[in-house]
Steps between C-alpha positions, in 0.01 A plus 500: 500500500457120480720488187767707669494277812512185284794645305684575824440147635622345174813719495574422865457126428740519206758688709477238777530217249810661352668551837408165660797265511443180302514173692778370277747781579731521800707769666825383661355512852217264398733222385499212749835328551539146629752219526650360180385176341711194592712527185653829626728521801378660821566873527315610190140621504243451226184689406249361253372796301264314266413149400626181658865422421450139610187433289519263206423785259428872488709812537668616819695797632708479817758713675799363687674710765854380576747618763854599409705199392199271445593239239299281266709206380521405131159395375262514205127526441275290275322817383612850407577731794467880471687699766486870583729644766285725720772610744862427580763334284427147383800298385443220248737248344450237234614139523511196726744626765457800729783740410460851640778632271287418195179668620349813346339761725151616412390819682142604579296540183679217317304228319603158374324193372638151527382238258419149624796285596749796519735419788560804722566608859444820694605706800374811680743789531340701778130440566337413168140473383429332168168445329452179304213430267425211273287192447425264788631286645813676622767237557870514577697197389840513668794387288643330809205341685682540832465881460120473521393638842183290490712184519692608812 
């Protein structure tokens, strides 16, 4: 009887361990959105999924939620940026001048990586959520410094 009870307790413990949600996993309703960092214009929202994007080193994952028409002026990053479109249509163009006619549209499920120093710009077509992961620190260097919202 003791062996049977012990076996039941062990099996129950294994089943609970298998169904318990890990602390490093999130459902959409658990993601906490907040205001964007100063280098993004007001109107967007940001959620830090893991890591610290502003740390001097380490990995990070963030999500950016942008309203329809939200624009990010031409910029580049000192480190590689990996972008996954979670929802909506994200428009991206390459170069030093914002030109909507030269942008490609990336629907939900799309992925792109941008190597350091690649000049690009972006725009939300409808509400858009993108996930960005990479190595900290996350920095946006605007091609035209007057486009930087943190300097306004």
